[in-house]
Structure formats: C-alpha cells, structure tokens
DOGUPA-390816 format. One record per residue: residue number from 0; chain; y, x, z of N, C-alpha, C, O in turn. Coordinates in nm, 3 decimals. Last residue first. Example, Ala and Ser with C-alpha at 12.3 -4.5 7.8 and 13.67 -1.06 7.14 Angstrom:
DOGUPA-390816
<k 1, c A, n.v -0.225, n.u 1.285, n.w 0.708, ca.v -0.106, ca.u 1.367, ca.w 0.714, c.v 0.003, c.u 1.290, c.w 0.787, o.v 0.114, o.u 1.341, o.w 0.804>
<k 0, c A, n.v -0.569, n.u 1.319, n.w 0.780, ca.v -0.450, ca.u 1.230, ca.w 0.780, c.v -0.330, c.u 1.320, c.w 0.780, o.v -0.332, o.u 1.424, o.w 0.846>
//
This chain:
DOGUPA-390816
<k 90, c A, n.v -4.034, n.u -0.453, n.w -2.868, ca.v -4.163, ca.u -0.412, ca.w -2.925, c.v -4.176, c.u -0.267, c.w -2.942, o.v -4.279, o.u -0.219, o.w -2.990>
<k 89, c A, n.v -3.775, n.u -0.502, n.w -2.792, ca.v -3.874, ca.u -0.484, ca.w -2.686, c.v -4.008, c.u -0.436, c.w -2.740, o.v -4.088, o.u -0.383, o.w -2.663>
<k 88, c A, n.v -3.638, n.u -0.553, n.w -3.026, ca.v -3.612, ca.u -0.427, ca.w -2.957, c.v -3.720, c.u -0.398, c.w -2.854, o.v -3.753, o.u -0.282, o.w -2.830>
<k 87, c A, n.v -3.726, n.u -0.809, n.w -3.091, ca.v -3.758, ca.u -0.698, ca.w -3.182, c.v -3.734, c.u -0.563, c.w -3.118, o.v -3.802, o.u -0.466, o.w -3.152>
<k 86, c A, n.v -3.627, n.u -0.959, n.w -2.875, ca.v -3.770, ca.u -0.950, ca.w -2.898, c.v -3.806, c.u -0.832, c.w -2.986, o.v -3.904, o.u -0.762, o.w -2.960>
<k 85, c A, n.v -3.352, n.u -0.934, n.w -2.911, ca.v -3.415, ca.u -0.887, ca.w -2.788, c.v -3.564, c.u -0.870, c.w -2.801, o.v -3.621, o.u -0.777, o.w -2.745>
<k 84, c A, n.v -3.319, n.u -1.066, n.w -3.153, ca.v -3.295, ca.u -0.923, ca.w -3.147, c.v -3.357, c.u -0.863, c.w -3.022, o.v -3.410, o.u -0.752, o.w -3.026>
<k 83, c A, n.v -3.384, n.u -1.329, n.w -3.068, ca.v -3.457, ca.u -1.265, ca.w -3.179, c.v -3.440, c.u -1.113, c.w -3.174, o.v -3.538, o.u -1.040, o.w -3.188>
<k 82, c A, n.v -3.203, n.u -1.376, n.w -2.859, ca.v -3.346, ca.u -1.389, ca.w -2.835, c.v -3.427, c.u -1.319, c.w -2.945, o.v -3.528, o.u -1.255, o.w -2.916>
<k 81, c A, n.v -2.955, n.u -1.340, n.w -2.982, ca.v -2.994, ca.u -1.251, ca.w -2.871, c.v -3.143, c.u -1.259, c.w -2.843, o.v -3.204, o.u -1.159, o.w -2.805>
<k 80, c A, n.v -2.967, n.u -1.551, n.w -3.173, ca.v -2.956, ca.u -1.411, ca.w -3.215, c.v -3.001, c.u -1.316, c.w -3.105, o.v -3.075, o.u -1.221, o.w -3.131>
<k 79, c A, n.v -2.966, n.u -1.779, n.w -3.011, ca.v -3.081, ca.u -1.752, ca.w -3.096, c.v -3.082, c.u -1.605, c.w -3.138, o.v -3.188, o.u -1.542, o.w -3.139>
<k 78, c A, n.v -2.710, n.u -1.744, n.w -2.896, ca.v -2.828, ca.u -1.755, ca.w -2.812, c.v -2.954, c.u -1.722, c.w -2.892, o.v -3.039, o.u -1.647, o.w -2.845>
<k 77, c A, n.v -2.547, n.u -1.750, n.w -3.124, ca.v -2.555, ca.u -1.627, ca.w -3.045, c.v -2.677, c.u -1.629, c.w -2.954, o.v -2.742, o.u -1.526, o.w -2.936>
<k 76, c A, n.v -2.586, n.u -2.019, n.w -3.205, ca.v -2.623, ca.u -1.909, ca.w -3.295, c.v -2.638, c.u -1.779, c.w -3.216, o.v -2.734, o.u -1.705, o.w -3.239>
<k 75, c A, n.v -2.484, n.u -2.155, n.w -2.979, ca.v -2.623, ca.u -2.176, ca.w -3.022, c.v -2.670, c.u -2.059, c.w -3.109, o.v -2.779, o.u -2.006, o.w -3.089>
<k 74, c A, n.v -2.220, n.u -2.064, n.w -2.981, ca.v -2.304, ca.u -2.039, ca.w -2.863, c.v -2.451, c.u -2.054, c.w -2.901, o.v -2.534, o.u -1.973, o.w -2.859>
<k 73, c A, n.v -2.135, n.u -2.164, n.w -3.227, ca.v -2.141, ca.u -2.019, ca.w -3.207, c.v -2.226, c.u -1.983, c.w -3.086, o.v -2.297, o.u -1.882, o.w -3.088>
<k 72, c A, n.v -2.143, n.u -2.442, n.w -3.175, ca.v -2.230, ca.u -2.384, ca.w -3.277, c.v -2.244, c.u -2.234, c.w -3.260, o.v -2.354, o.u -2.180, o.w -3.277>
<k 71, c A, n.v -1.942, n.u -2.454, n.w -2.979, ca.v -2.079, ca.u -2.496, ca.w -2.948, c.v -2.178, c.u -2.438, c.w -3.047, o.v -2.284, o.u -2.389, o.w -3.009>
<k 70, c A, n.v -1.724, n.u -2.363, n.w -3.134, ca.v -1.765, ca.u -2.291, ca.w -3.013, c.v -1.910, c.u -2.326, c.w -2.977, o.v -1.990, o.u -2.238, o.w -2.947>
<k 69, c A, n.v -1.712, n.u -2.560, n.w -3.331, ca.v -1.733, ca.u -2.420, ca.w -3.368, c.v -1.782, c.u -2.339, c.w -3.249, o.v -1.871, o.u -2.256, o.w -3.264>
<k 68, c A, n.v -1.655, n.u -2.787, n.w -3.184, ca.v -1.782, ca.u -2.780, ca.w -3.255, c.v -1.815, c.u -2.637, c.w -3.295, o.v -1.932, o.u -2.597, o.w -3.294>
<k 67, c A, n.v -1.396, n.u -2.706, n.w -3.105, ca.v -1.500, ca.u -2.734, ca.w -3.004, c.v -1.638, c.u -2.726, c.w -3.068, o.v -1.729, o.u -2.665, o.w -3.011>
<k 66, c A, n.v -1.261, n.u -2.677, n.w -3.353, ca.v -1.275, ca.u -2.563, ca.w -3.263, c.v -1.384, c.u -2.585, c.w -3.158, o.v -1.458, o.u -2.492, o.w -3.126>
<k 65, c A, n.v -1.450, n.u -2.858, n.w -3.604, ca.v -1.329, ca.u -2.825, ca.w -3.530, c.v -1.358, c.u -2.712, c.w -3.433, o.v -1.468, o.u -2.658, o.w -3.431>
<k 64, c A, n.v -1.663, n.u -2.725, n.w -3.868, ca.v -1.632, ca.u -2.814, ca.w -3.757, c.v -1.495, c.u -2.779, c.w -3.699, o.v -1.433, o.u -2.682, o.w -3.741>
<k 63, c A, n.v -1.730, n.u -2.724, n.w -4.219, ca.v -1.681, ca.u -2.658, ca.w -4.098, c.v -1.642, c.u -2.761, c.w -3.992, o.v -1.595, o.u -2.870, o.w -4.024>
<k 62, c A, n.v -2.037, n.u -2.870, n.w -4.344, ca.v -1.892, ca.u -2.861, ca.w -4.340, c.v -1.848, c.u -2.784, c.w -4.216, o.v -1.922, o.u -2.779, o.w -4.118>
<k 61, c A, n.v -2.279, n.u -3.027, n.w -4.477, ca.v -2.251, ca.u -2.885, ca.w -4.454, c.v -2.101, c.u -2.865, c.w -4.460, o.v -2.045, o.u -2.844, o.w -4.567>
<k 60, c A, n.v -2.306, n.u -3.292, n.w -4.544, ca.v -2.353, ca.u -3.251, ca.w -4.412, c.v -2.325, c.u -3.106, c.w -4.381, o.v -2.344, o.u -3.064, o.w -4.267>
<k 59, c A, n.v -2.046, n.u -3.498, n.w -4.675, ca.v -2.143, ca.u -3.390, ca.w -4.690, c.v -2.186, c.u -3.342, c.w -4.554, o.v -2.109, o.u -3.350, o.w -4.458>
<k 58, c A, n.v -1.804, n.u -3.649, n.w -4.673, ca.v -1.928, ca.u -3.700, ca.w -4.732, c.v -2.027, c.u -3.588, c.w -4.766, o.v -2.083, o.u -3.585, o.w -4.876>
<k 57, c A, n.v -1.581, n.u -3.581, n.w -4.532, ca.v -1.599, ca.u -3.513, ca.w -4.660, c.v -1.728, c.u -3.556, c.w -4.730, o.v -1.759, o.u -3.504, o.w -4.837>
<k 56, c A, n.v -1.578, n.u -3.712, n.w -4.286, ca.v -1.479, ca.u -3.750, ca.w -4.385, c.v -1.501, c.u -3.687, c.w -4.523, o.v -1.446, o.u -3.735, o.w -4.622>
<k 55, c A, n.v -1.899, n.u -3.825, n.w -4.174, ca.v -1.797, ca.u -3.723, ca.w -4.181, c.v -1.702, c.u -3.758, c.w -4.295, o.v -1.741, o.u -3.826, o.w -4.390>
<k 54, c A, n.v -2.166, n.u -3.943, n.w -3.982, ca.v -2.046, ca.u -3.974, ca.w -4.061, c.v -1.956, c.u -3.852, c.w -4.061, o.v -1.940, o.u -3.785, o.w -3.960>
<k 53, c A, n.v -2.362, n.u -3.912, n.w -3.788, ca.v -2.398, ca.u -3.967, ca.w -3.918, c.v -2.278, c.u -4.008, c.w -4.003, o.v -2.289, o.u -4.098, o.w -4.086>
<k 52, c A, n.v -2.345, n.u -3.791, n.w -3.539, ca.v -2.258, ca.u -3.906, ca.w -3.566, c.v -2.286, c.u -3.974, c.w -3.699, o.v -2.237, o.u -4.085, o.w -3.721>
<k 51, c A, n.v -2.549, n.u -3.591, n.w -3.543, ca.v -2.528, ca.u -3.677, ca.w -3.427, c.v -2.455, c.u -3.805, c.w -3.463, o.v -2.496, o.u -3.914, o.w -3.424>
<k 50, c A, n.v -2.531, n.u -3.466, n.w -3.792, ca.v -2.659, ca.u -3.521, ca.w -3.748, c.v -2.642, c.u -3.620, c.w -3.633, o.v -2.712, o.u -3.721, o.w -3.626>
<k 49, c A, n.v -2.261, n.u -3.386, n.w -3.793, ca.v -2.308, ca.u -3.482, ca.w -3.892, c.v -2.439, c.u -3.547, c.w -3.847, o.v -2.458, o.u -3.668, o.w -3.862>
<k 48, c A, n.v -2.271, n.u -3.202, n.w -3.582, ca.v -2.184, ca.u -3.320, ca.w -3.573, c.v -2.225, c.u -3.428, c.w -3.672, o.v -2.223, o.u -3.546, o.w -3.640>
<k 47, c A, n.v -2.441, n.u -3.012, n.w -3.694, ca.v -2.486, ca.u -3.088, ca.w -3.578, c.v -2.401, c.u -3.214, c.w -3.557, o.v -2.453, o.u -3.319, o.w -3.520>
<k 46, c A, n.v -2.269, n.u -2.920, n.w -3.900, ca.v -2.398, ca.u -2.980, ca.w -3.933, c.v -2.450, c.u -3.064, c.w -3.817, o.v -2.498, o.u -3.175, o.w -3.838>
<k 45, c A, n.v -2.058, n.u -2.817, n.w -3.748, ca.v -2.033, ca.u -2.926, ca.w -3.843, c.v -2.162, c.u -2.997, c.w -3.881, o.v -2.164, o.u -3.119, o.w -3.893>
<k 44, c A, n.v -2.194, n.u -2.614, n.w -3.608, ca.v -2.131, ca.u -2.724, ca.w -3.535, c.v -2.102, c.u -2.843, c.w -3.625, o.v -2.120, o.u -2.957, o.w -3.584>
<k 43, c A, n.v -2.260, n.u -2.451, n.w -3.824, ca.v -2.367, ca.u -2.510, ca.w -3.744, c.v -2.312, c.u -2.629, c.w -3.665, o.v -2.378, o.u -2.732, o.w -3.655>
<k 42, c A, n.v -2.003, n.u -2.378, n.w -3.905, ca.v -2.085, ca.u -2.458, ca.w -3.996, c.v -2.204, c.u -2.521, c.w -3.923, o.v -2.243, o.u -2.633, o.w -3.955>
<k 41, c A, n.v -1.926, n.u -2.237, n.w -3.676, ca.v -1.847, ca.u -2.349, ca.w -3.722, c.v -1.928, c.u -2.439, c.w -3.816, o.v -1.922, o.u -2.562, o.w -3.806>
<k 40, c A, n.v -2.111, n.u -2.030, n.w -3.666, ca.v -2.112, ca.u -2.133, ca.w -3.561, c.v -2.033, c.u -2.256, c.w -3.601, o.v -2.068, o.u -2.367, o.w -3.563>
<k 39, c A, n.v -2.017, n.u -1.882, n.w -3.880, ca.v -2.150, ca.u -1.945, ca.w -3.889, c.v -2.162, c.u -2.056, c.w -3.786, o.v -2.217, o.u -2.163, o.w -3.814>
<k 38, c A, n.v -1.774, n.u -1.807, n.w -3.760, ca.v -1.774, ca.u -1.884, ca.w -3.885, c.v -1.909, c.u -1.953, c.w -3.905, o.v -1.913, o.u -2.070, o.w -3.942>
<k 37, c A, n.v -1.859, n.u -1.663, n.w -3.533, ca.v -1.779, ca.u -1.784, ca.w -3.518, c.v -1.778, c.u -1.870, c.w -3.643, o.v -1.781, o.u -1.993, o.w -3.634>
<k 36, c A, n.v -1.996, n.u -1.450, n.w -3.660, ca.v -2.065, ca.u -1.538, ca.w -3.565, c.v -1.990, c.u -1.670, c.w -3.550, o.v -2.051, o.u -1.777, o.w -3.553>
<k 35, c A, n.v -1.783, n.u -1.333, n.w -3.795, ca.v -1.892, ca.u -1.393, ca.w -3.872, c.v -1.973, c.u -1.489, c.w -3.785, o.v -2.014, o.u -1.595, o.w -3.830>
<k 34, c A, n.v -1.639, n.u -1.240, n.w -3.572, ca.v -1.578, ca.u -1.336, ca.w -3.664, c.v -1.686, c.u -1.409, c.w -3.744, o.v -1.681, o.u -1.531, o.w -3.760>
<k 33, c A, n.v -1.827, n.u -1.060, n.w -3.472, ca.v -1.782, ca.u -1.171, ca.w -3.388, c.v -1.718, c.u -1.279, c.w -3.473, o.v -1.741, o.u -1.398, o.w -3.449>
<k 32, c A, n.v -1.843, n.u -0.877, n.w -3.678, ca.v -1.961, ca.u -0.958, ca.w -3.648, c.v -1.925, c.u -1.076, c.w -3.558, o.v -1.988, o.u -1.182, o.w -3.568>
<k 31, c A, n.v -1.584, n.u -0.771, n.w -3.652, ca.v -1.624, ca.u -0.836, ca.w -3.777, c.v -1.746, c.u -0.925, c.w -3.754, o.v -1.752, o.u -1.037, o.w -3.805>
<k 30, c A, n.v -1.588, n.u -0.658, n.w -3.395, ca.v -1.497, ca.u -0.769, ca.w -3.424, c.v -1.536, c.u -0.843, c.w -3.552, o.v -1.523, o.u -0.965, o.w -3.558>
<k 29, c A, n.v -1.935, n.u -0.600, n.w -3.306, ca.v -1.797, ca.u -0.560, ca.w -3.327, c.v -1.712, c.u -0.681, c.w -3.361, o.v -1.760, o.u -0.794, o.w -3.356>
<k 28, c A, n.v -2.184, n.u -0.642, n.w -3.069, ca.v -2.118, ca.u -0.699, ca.w -3.186, c.v -1.975, c.u -0.648, c.w -3.191, o.v -1.902, o.u -0.653, o.w -3.092>
<k 27, c A, n.v -2.410, n.u -0.625, n.w -2.876, ca.v -2.348, ca.u -0.514, ca.w -2.947, c.v -2.289, c.u -0.564, c.w -3.079, o.v -2.340, o.u -0.531, o.w -3.187>
<k 26, c A, n.v -2.393, n.u -0.792, n.w -2.578, ca.v -2.412, ca.u -0.809, ca.w -2.721, c.v -2.339, c.u -0.695, c.w -2.792, o.v -2.220, o.u -0.673, o.w -2.769>
<k 25, c A, n.v -2.538, n.u -0.814, n.w -2.269, ca.v -2.457, ca.u -0.728, ca.w -2.355, c.v -2.493, c.u -0.756, c.w -2.501, o.v -2.609, o.u -0.745, o.w -2.541>
<k 24, c A, n.v -2.522, n.u -1.119, n.w -2.076, ca.v -2.585, ca.u -1.001, ca.w -2.133, c.v -2.490, c.u -0.926, c.w -2.224, o.v -2.379, o.u -0.969, o.w -2.252>
<k 23, c A, n.v -2.467, n.u -1.472, n.w -2.132, ca.v -2.477, ca.u -1.352, ca.w -2.048, c.v -2.547, c.u -1.238, c.w -2.121, o.v -2.621, o.u -1.259, o.w -2.216>
<k 22, c A, n.v -2.235, n.u -1.650, n.w -2.319, ca.v -2.374, ca.u -1.603, ca.w -2.317, c.v -2.382, c.u -1.475, c.w -2.234, o.v -2.311, o.u -1.378, o.w -2.264>
<k 21, c A, n.v -1.953, n.u -1.662, n.w -2.293, ca.v -2.038, ca.u -1.760, ca.w -2.226, c.v -2.182, c.u -1.711, c.w -2.213, o.v -2.244, o.u -1.727, o.w -2.108>
<k 20, c A, n.v -1.842, n.u -1.462, n.w -2.445, ca.v -1.807, ca.u -1.467, ca.w -2.304, c.v -1.901, c.u -1.559, c.w -2.227, o.v -1.927, o.u -1.537, o.w -2.108>
<k 19, c A, n.v -1.937, n.u -1.523, n.w -2.698, ca.v -1.979, ca.u -1.396, ca.w -2.638, c.v -1.948, c.u -1.393, c.w -2.488, o.v -2.019, o.u -1.329, o.w -2.412>
<k 18, c A, n.v -1.797, n.u -1.762, n.w -2.735, ca.v -1.944, ca.u -1.765, ca.w -2.728, c.v -1.996, c.u -1.637, c.w -2.664, o.v -2.090, o.u -1.641, o.w -2.584>
<k 17, c A, n.v -1.536, n.u -1.665, n.w -2.750, ca.v -1.573, ca.u -1.753, ca.w -2.639, c.v -1.725, c.u -1.758, c.w -2.624, o.v -1.776, o.u -1.758, o.w -2.512>
<k 16, c A, n.v -1.557, n.u -1.513, n.w -2.989, ca.v -1.519, ca.u -1.449, ca.w -2.863, c.v -1.560, c.u -1.534, c.w -2.743, o.v -1.612, o.u -1.481, o.w -2.645>
<k 15, c A, n.v -1.623, n.u -1.713, n.w -3.176, ca.v -1.715, ca.u -1.602, ca.w -3.150, c.v -1.685, c.u -1.532, c.w -3.018, o.v -1.777, o.u -1.497, o.w -2.944>
<k 14, c A, n.v -1.391, n.u -1.872, n.w -3.167, ca.v -1.522, ca.u -1.929, ca.w -3.131, c.v -1.622, c.u -1.819, c.w -3.098, o.v -1.699, o.u -1.831, o.w -3.003>
<k 13, c A, n.v -1.195, n.u -1.683, n.w -3.251, ca.v -1.184, ca.u -1.752, ca.w -3.122, c.v -1.321, c.u -1.804, c.w -3.077, o.v -1.361, o.u -1.783, o.w -2.962>
<k 12, c A, n.v -1.294, n.u -1.607, n.w -3.505, ca.v -1.270, ca.u -1.508, ca.w -3.400, c.v -1.265, c.u -1.573, c.w -3.263, o.v -1.325, o.u -1.522, o.w -3.168>
<k 11, c A, n.v -1.300, n.u -1.855, n.w -3.638, ca.v -1.423, ca.u -1.777, ca.w -3.619, c.v -1.409, c.u -1.674, c.w -3.509, o.v -1.500, o.u -1.655, o.w -3.429>
<k 10, c A, n.v -1.030, n.u -1.917, n.w -3.643, ca.v -1.121, ca.u -2.004, ca.w -3.566, c.v -1.252, c.u -1.931, c.w -3.540, o.v -1.308, o.u -1.943, o.w -3.432>
<k 9, c A, n.v -0.949, n.u -1.703, n.w -3.810, ca.v -0.893, ca.u -1.718, ca.w -3.675, c.v -0.984, c.u -1.804, c.w -3.588, o.v -1.013, o.u -1.769, o.w -3.474>
<k 8, c A, n.v -1.098, n.u -1.750, n.w -4.045, ca.v -1.111, ca.u -1.623, ca.w -3.973, c.v -1.061, c.u -1.636, c.w -3.830, o.v -1.125, o.u -1.585, o.w -3.737>
<k 7, c A, n.v -1.003, n.u -2.003, n.w -4.116, ca.v -1.146, ca.u -1.984, ca.w -4.090, c.v -1.171, c.u -1.856, c.w -4.012, o.v -1.254, o.u -1.853, o.w -3.922>
<k 6, c A, n.v -0.734, n.u -1.947, n.w -4.162, ca.v -0.770, ca.u -2.035, ca.w -4.050, c.v -0.917, c.u -2.022, c.w -4.016, o.v -0.954, o.u -2.030, o.w -3.898>
<k 5, c A, n.v -0.763, n.u -1.780, n.w -4.387, ca.v -0.701, ca.u -1.728, ca.w -4.265, c.v -0.738, c.u -1.815, c.w -4.145, o.v -0.770, o.u -1.763, o.w -4.038>
<k 4, c A, n.v -0.882, n.u -1.960, n.w -4.570, ca.v -0.950, ca.u -1.838, ca.w -4.530, c.v -0.894, c.u -1.780, c.w -4.401, o.v -0.970, o.u -1.737, o.w -4.314>
<k 3, c A, n.v -0.679, n.u -2.154, n.w -4.591, ca.v -0.812, ca.u -2.191, ca.w -4.543, c.v -0.888, c.u -2.069, c.w -4.495, o.v -0.952, o.u -2.073, o.w -4.390>
<k 2, c A, n.v -0.474, n.u -2.002, n.w -4.702, ca.v -0.455, ca.u -2.061, ca.w -4.569, c.v -0.588, c.u -2.102, c.w -4.508, o.v -0.608, o.u -2.086, o.w -4.387>
<k 1, c A, n.v -0.576, n.u -1.948, n.w -4.952, ca.v -0.559, ca.u -1.836, ca.w -4.859, c.v -0.538, c.u -1.887, c.w -4.716, o.v -0.581, o.u -1.822, o.w -4.620>
<k 0, c A, n.v -0.571, n.u -2.211, n.w -5.056, ca.v -0.696, ca.u -2.138, ca.w -5.045, c.v -0.685, c.u -2.024, c.w -4.944, o.v -0.773, o.u -2.005, o.w -4.860>
//
C-alpha cells in the first residue's frame, strides 16, 4: 500500500511537471498542486485509455494510467484548469 502511494506521488510529480512545461503561460501552482495535477491526470489518462481501447486489465474504467497516459491526462487537466481560472480572473 505504501509503495503504491509513493509511486503515485512520484508519477504525479513527473506528469504534473511535464504538463506545466508543455502548456504555455504562467501557472501559479506549487509542488503539492503539481503532484495533485499529475495524479488527477493519471486517472484521466486511464479513463481515456479505457474509452479508446475498451479493455483494461483491472476490468474498470477508473484506473491510474502509465506515465505516458498520465502526462497526456495532466496536459488535458491543466489546459482546462488554465482556461477556467483565466476566465474567472478576467471578470
């Protein structure tokens, strides 16, 4: 259990950091929010993988993805986050 949590945090940090590097603009996210971004991106990537391939080894559509799926999911989540936060700040 502790190994799963540590690996989830590490993958979340890597995916969140890469997503922040890919999306242009300034994101005011600290390290904890970057980790959370990557973890949410991992689940989004797992969900999208299930939708695309219609198969997964755990027989569920809500699962963590691999590092590539996590990065893609984190980029999608960060893109949506910057658009929503950007809109609320502009008002």
